C-alpha positions in Angstrom: 60.5 40.9 92.0 59.8 38.8 88.9 63.0 37.2 87.6 62.2 35.4 84.4 65.6 33.7 83.7 69.4 34.1 83.9 69.9 36.5 81.1 73.7 36.1 80.9 76.9 35.3 82.8 79.6 37.9 82.4 83.1 36.6 82.2 86.1 38.9 82.4 88.8 38.1 79.9 92.1 39.7 78.9 91.4 39.2 75.2 88.2 38.2 73.4 90.2 37.2 70.3 92.4 34.9 72.5 89.2 33.4 74.2 87.3 32.6 71.0 89.1 29.4 70.2 88.0 27.9 73.5 84.3 29.0 73.3 84.0 28.3 69.6 86.5 25.5 68.9 86.3 23.5 72.1 82.7 24.2 73.4 81.3 24.5 69.9 79.5 27.8 70.6 79.0 30.5 68.0 79.8 34.1 68.8 76.9 36.1 67.4 77.7 39.6 68.5 80.8 41.6 69.3 80.4 45.3 70.3 82.1 48.0 72.3 80.2 49.8 75.0 82.1 53.1 75.1 80.7 54.5 78.4 81.6 51.3 80.2 85.0 51.0 78.6 84.4 47.4 77.6 84.3 45.2 74.5 81.7 42.4 74.7 81.2 39.1 72.8 78.1 37.1 73.2 77.3 33.3 72.9 73.8 31.8 73.2 73.4 28.6 75.4 69.8 27.7 75.5 67.9 30.7 77.0 71.1 32.0 78.7 73.9 34.0 77.1 77.6 34.1 78.0 79.1 37.6 77.7 82.8 37.9 77.5 84.1 41.3 78.8 87.4 42.8 77.6 88.6 46.1 79.0 89.1 48.9 76.4 90.9 51.1 78.9 93.3 50.5 81.8 91.0 52.4 84.1 87.8 50.4 83.3 86.1 48.2 85.9 87.0 45.1 83.9 90.7 46.0 83.8 90.7 46.6 87.6 88.8 43.3 88.2 91.3 41.3 86.1 94.2 43.0 87.9 92.8 42.2 91.3 91.2 38.7 90.7 92.3 37.5 87.3 90.1 36.3 84.5 86.9 34.6 85.4 83.2 35.1 86.2 82.5 38.8 86.8 78.7 38.9 87.3 75.4 37.2 86.9 72.5 39.0 85.1 68.8 38.3 85.7 66.1 39.3 83.2 63.3 41.3 84.7 60.2 42.9 83.2 61.3 46.5 84.1 64.8 47.2 85.4 64.0 50.6 87.0 61.1 49.0 88.9 63.3 46.1 90.0 66.0 48.5 91.2 63.5 50.4 93.3 62.1 47.2 94.8 65.5 45.8 95.9 66.6 49.2 97.2 63.4 49.4 99.3 64.4 46.0 100.8 67.8 47.4 101.9 70.0 46.3 99.0 72.8 48.8 98.1 72.8 49.7 94.4 75.6 50.7 92.0 73.0 52.1 89.7 70.0 54.0 91.0 68.5 54.2 87.5 68.8 51.8 84.6 71.4 52.7 81.9 72.0 51.3 78.4 74.3 48.3 78.3 75.4 45.9 75.6 72.7 44.8 73.0 70.8 47.9 73.9 69.4 46.4 77.1 68.5 48.6 80.1 70.7 47.4 82.9 71.4 48.1 86.6 73.9 46.6 89.0 73.4 45.7 92.7 76.4 46.3 95.0 78.2 43.0 95.8 78.4 44.1 99.5 74.6 43.5 99.6 74.6 40.3 97.5 77.1 38.0 99.4 79.9 39.1 97.1 78.2 38.3 93.8 78.0 41.3 91.4 74.4 41.1 90.3 73.0 42.8 87.2 69.3 43.3 86.5 68.3 43.8 82.8 65.1 44.2 80.8 63.9 41.1 79.0 65.0 41.4 75.4 61.5 40.9 74.0 60.4 44.1 75.9 
C-alpha cells in the first residue's frame, strides 16, 4: 500500500462551536470548512496544519457513532486517516492481508473524499481511515 501522508486526525467533540476558541484562539489555527455529512450523522470542522488536517467531529444525532464514542470514551482522538492513491484498491489490499474492514467499498466523506475505515480490532485499537488524496 502506498500511504502518501497523514491526511487528517479526527477528534470527537461535544460541540464544534465550543471547541473553536481553543483551536483558533489558543493554537492560532483557522477553521476553513464546516460541513454536515448527513449519512454519517456528523458535523465536521477542518483546520490545516502543514500537510495534515485536524477534523473536529460533532454528532448531529444521538445514535451516531460520534455520540456513542463520546458517551463511552469522552471527547478526544477518534481516528487517524491516511491518504492513498485509490481507496478501493487500498481496502482490497488490506483485506487480502487479513485486516477486518468496516467499509468493503469506499464511500463519500467530508470534503467529498472517498473514504473507508479499517476495523480497530485489526489495527491495535486505532480506528484507521483510508482516503483518496485530495489532488486525485
